[in-house]
Every structure is written in structure tokens, then in C-alpha cells.
Residue frames as a rotation matrix with the C-alpha (Angstrom) as fourth column:
MET 1
0.598 0.800 0.042 -0.01
0.802 -0.598 -0.017 0.06
0.012 0.044 -0.999 -0.05
SER 2
-0.037 -0.638 0.769 1.12
0.490 -0.683 -0.543 3.50
0.871 0.356 0.338 -0.56
LYS 3
-0.534 -0.312 -0.786 2.26
0.843 -0.267 -0.467 5.70
-0.064 -0.912 0.406 2.31
PRO 4
0.712 0.700 -0.058 -0.05
0.702 -0.712 0.023 8.70
-0.025 -0.057 -0.998 3.30
GLN 5
-0.192 -0.719 0.667 1.52
0.600 -0.624 -0.500 11.98
0.777 0.304 0.552 2.35
VAL 6
0.358 0.238 -0.903 2.02
0.856 -0.470 0.216 14.45
-0.373 -0.850 -0.372 5.29
THR 7
0.009 -0.290 0.957 2.27
0.534 -0.808 -0.250 18.15
0.845 0.513 0.148 4.66
ASP 8
-0.590 -0.284 -0.756 3.14
0.789 -0.403 -0.464 21.04
-0.173 -0.870 0.461 6.89
ASP 9
-0.789 0.363 0.496 0.77
0.061 -0.757 0.651 23.33
0.612 0.544 0.575 4.98
PRO 10
-0.863 0.505 0.003 -1.90
-0.085 -0.140 -0.987 24.75
-0.498 -0.852 0.164 7.29
MET 11
-0.430 0.799 0.420 -5.43
0.900 0.343 0.269 23.94
0.071 0.494 -0.866 6.40
PRO 12
-0.799 0.166 0.578 -7.38
0.031 -0.949 0.315 26.98
0.600 0.269 0.753 5.39
GLU 13
-0.847 0.525 0.089 -9.95
-0.236 -0.221 -0.946 28.43
-0.477 -0.822 0.311 7.81
ALA 14
0.195 0.981 -0.020 -12.64
-0.354 0.051 -0.934 28.34
-0.915 0.189 0.357 5.08
TYR 15
-0.198 -0.071 0.978 -13.32
0.706 0.681 0.192 26.54
-0.680 0.729 -0.085 1.90
ASP 16
-0.389 0.120 -0.913 -13.04
-0.427 -0.902 0.063 29.07
-0.817 0.414 0.402 -0.97
PHE 17
-0.063 0.402 0.913 -15.44
0.577 0.762 -0.296 27.33
-0.815 0.508 -0.280 -3.37
HIS 18
0.809 0.365 -0.461 -15.78
-0.148 -0.632 -0.761 30.37
-0.569 0.684 -0.457 -5.64
ALA 19
0.091 -0.893 -0.440 -12.08
-0.922 -0.243 0.302 30.13
-0.376 0.378 -0.846 -6.60
ILE 20
-0.673 -0.320 0.667 -12.03
-0.161 0.944 0.289 26.29
-0.722 0.088 -0.687 -6.93
GLU 21
0.202 0.790 0.579 -15.32
0.531 0.408 -0.742 26.09
-0.823 0.458 -0.337 -8.94
GLU 22
0.757 0.114 -0.644 -14.30
-0.421 -0.668 -0.614 28.86
-0.500 0.736 -0.457 -11.22
ARG 23
-0.253 -0.953 -0.168 -11.04
-0.841 0.131 0.525 27.18
-0.479 0.274 -0.834 -11.91
TRP 24
-0.621 -0.024 0.783 -12.57
0.055 0.996 0.075 23.89
-0.782 0.090 -0.617 -12.63
GLN 25
0.452 0.892 0.027 -15.37
0.316 -0.132 -0.940 25.38
-0.834 0.433 -0.341 -14.75
GLN 26
0.484 -0.387 -0.785 -12.75
-0.773 -0.609 -0.177 26.96
-0.409 0.693 -0.594 -16.98
VAL 27
-0.654 -0.679 0.333 -10.91
-0.497 0.718 0.488 23.64
-0.570 0.153 -0.807 -17.29
TRP 28
-0.279 0.657 0.700 -14.14
0.498 0.723 -0.479 21.77
-0.821 0.215 -0.529 -18.25
GLU 29
0.686 0.562 -0.463 -15.11
-0.046 -0.601 -0.798 24.64
-0.727 0.568 -0.386 -20.66
SER 30
0.112 -0.721 -0.684 -11.72
-0.892 -0.377 0.252 24.64
-0.439 0.581 -0.685 -22.40
SER 31
-0.835 -0.517 0.188 -11.63
-0.419 0.819 0.391 20.90
-0.356 0.248 -0.901 -22.76
LYS 32
-0.257 0.884 -0.390 -15.31
-0.866 -0.031 0.499 20.77
0.429 0.466 0.774 -23.76
THR 33
-0.949 -0.166 0.267 -15.76
-0.295 0.764 -0.574 17.99
-0.109 -0.623 -0.774 -21.07
PHE 34
-0.418 0.887 0.195 -19.60
0.245 0.317 -0.916 18.16
-0.875 -0.335 -0.350 -21.20
ALA 35
-0.085 0.402 -0.912 -20.04
-0.869 -0.478 -0.129 18.88
-0.488 0.781 0.390 -24.86
ALA 36
-0.007 0.208 0.978 -21.71
0.301 0.933 -0.197 16.19
-0.953 0.293 -0.070 -26.97
PRO 37
-0.925 -0.351 -0.144 -21.34
-0.028 -0.316 0.948 16.08
-0.378 0.882 0.282 -30.61
ASP 38
-0.024 0.990 -0.138 -24.39
-0.158 -0.140 -0.977 17.07
-0.987 -0.002 0.160 -32.60
ASP 39
-0.504 -0.289 -0.814 -23.44
-0.826 -0.114 0.552 15.61
-0.252 0.951 -0.181 -36.05
ASP 40
-0.787 0.243 0.567 -25.79
0.235 0.968 -0.089 12.60
-0.571 0.063 -0.819 -35.99
PRO 41
-0.907 0.391 -0.156 -28.18
-0.320 -0.400 0.859 12.68
0.274 0.829 0.487 -38.97
ARG 42
-0.587 0.689 -0.426 -30.73
0.618 0.721 0.313 10.53
0.523 -0.080 -0.849 -37.28
GLU 43
0.171 0.750 0.638 -33.94
-0.152 -0.620 0.770 12.12
0.973 -0.229 0.008 -35.73
LYS 44
-0.762 -0.413 0.499 -33.44
-0.510 -0.093 -0.855 12.88
0.399 -0.906 -0.139 -31.89
LEU 45
0.148 0.745 -0.651 -35.24
0.160 0.631 0.759 10.56
0.976 -0.216 -0.026 -29.52
TYR 46
-0.452 -0.233 0.861 -35.79
-0.745 -0.433 -0.508 11.33
0.491 -0.871 0.022 -25.89
VAL 47
-0.027 0.472 -0.881 -36.50
0.197 0.867 0.458 8.37
0.980 -0.161 -0.116 -23.53
LEU 48
-0.015 0.112 0.994 -37.78
-0.834 -0.549 0.049 9.35
0.551 -0.828 0.101 -20.09
GLN 49
-0.174 -0.062 -0.983 -36.82
0.361 0.924 -0.122 6.91
0.916 -0.376 -0.139 -17.37
MET 50
0.588 0.487 0.646 -38.59
-0.381 -0.537 0.752 7.61
0.714 -0.688 -0.130 -14.07
PHE 51
-0.637 -0.701 0.320 -36.70
-0.508 0.069 -0.859 7.55
0.580 -0.710 -0.400 -10.78
PRO 52
-0.304 0.515 -0.801 -37.98
0.610 0.751 0.252 5.12
0.732 -0.413 -0.543 -8.08
TYR 53
0.440 0.574 0.691 -40.21
-0.282 -0.642 0.713 6.65
0.853 -0.508 -0.121 -5.51
PRO 54
-0.595 -0.793 0.130 -38.59
-0.376 0.132 -0.917 6.87
0.710 -0.595 -0.377 -2.11
SER 55
-0.039 0.695 0.718 -41.72
-0.988 -0.135 0.077 5.79
0.150 -0.707 0.692 -0.30
GLY 56
0.866 0.430 0.254 -41.06
-0.473 0.870 0.139 2.12
-0.161 -0.241 0.957 -0.69
ASP 57
0.035 -0.872 0.488 -38.33
-0.214 0.471 0.856 -0.54
-0.976 -0.135 -0.170 -0.86
LEU 58
-0.163 -0.244 -0.956 -36.84
-0.986 0.066 0.152 -1.39
0.026 0.968 -0.251 -4.32
HIS 59
0.091 0.241 0.966 -37.88
-0.257 0.943 -0.211 -4.87
-0.962 -0.229 0.148 -5.55
ALA 60
-0.557 -0.443 0.703 -37.59
0.411 0.588 0.696 -7.02
-0.721 0.677 -0.145 -8.72
GLY 61
0.463 0.774 0.431 -40.50
0.835 -0.217 -0.506 -5.19
-0.298 0.594 -0.747 -10.40
HIS 62
0.714 -0.190 -0.674 -38.48
-0.204 -0.977 0.059 -2.01
-0.670 0.096 -0.736 -10.41
VAL 63
-0.353 -0.918 0.179 -35.65
-0.146 0.243 0.959 -3.85
-0.924 0.312 -0.220 -12.23
ARG 64
-0.224 0.432 0.873 -37.97
0.821 0.566 -0.070 -5.09
-0.525 0.702 -0.482 -14.85
ASN 65
0.786 0.605 -0.125 -39.27
0.491 -0.734 -0.469 -1.56
-0.376 0.307 -0.874 -15.56
TYR 66
0.511 -0.606 -0.610 -36.08
-0.467 -0.791 0.395 0.08
-0.721 0.083 -0.687 -15.76
VAL 67
-0.515 -0.664 0.543 -34.58
0.139 0.560 0.817 -2.59
-0.846 0.496 -0.196 -18.06
ILE 68
0.284 0.720 0.633 -37.47
0.841 0.130 -0.525 -1.99
-0.460 0.681 -0.569 -20.47
GLY 69
0.939 0.141 -0.313 -36.75
0.045 -0.955 -0.294 1.63
-0.340 0.262 -0.903 -20.75
ASP 70
0.073 -0.996 -0.056 -32.86
-0.493 -0.085 0.866 1.01
-0.867 -0.035 -0.497 -21.04
ALA 71
-0.297 -0.200 0.933 -33.39
0.525 0.782 0.335 -1.62
-0.797 0.590 -0.127 -23.66
VAL 72
0.608 0.603 0.517 -35.54
0.758 -0.248 -0.604 0.69
-0.236 0.759 -0.607 -25.84
ALA 73
0.825 -0.321 -0.464 -33.09
-0.332 -0.941 0.060 3.54
-0.456 0.105 -0.884 -25.48
ARG 74
-0.219 -0.931 0.291 -30.14
-0.333 0.352 0.875 1.29
-0.917 0.095 -0.387 -26.45
TYR 75
-0.066 0.240 0.968 -31.98
0.799 0.594 -0.093 -0.09
-0.597 0.768 -0.231 -29.47
TRP 76
0.884 0.405 0.236 -32.66
0.461 -0.663 -0.590 3.31
-0.083 0.630 -0.772 -30.85
ARG 77
0.460 -0.775 -0.434 -29.13
-0.468 -0.626 0.624 4.45
-0.755 -0.084 -0.650 -30.23
């Protein structure tokens, strides 16, 4: 296993999320991390897959329903 790194740098009093978020957003923007190519000539298709309701436990019926939507989306892809 690797040895943990120890540093003498003091931990900042507060997390400067503005500076950190701004830096990473610039990195993502310049590298087009979240850009999807839009050169597919096929008609666009939107498949809505509903989230499970938190009011009950997940069971095998949920799996069946989610697999159906996933299979349809993958077929049309």
C-alpha cells in the first residue's frame, strides 16, 4: 500500500469554493468536457426513465421496468 502523504501546510480556515469552482469550470469549458457531438443525422429521441419513489423498498419489479426503458433507449441508439 502507498504511504499517506504528510504536509506542513496549514489547512485554510474556510473553503473558498468560488475560486475552486471557477478554476474547474474553466478547465471543463476549455476541454469541452460536457459537450456532446451534434452531427448525428438521425432524428433525436428522448426516452424518459422515471426515478424510483422513495416511499417504498426497491424490488424485482423495479428492475424489470427500468430494464425495459434502458433496452428501448439502447435499441434506438
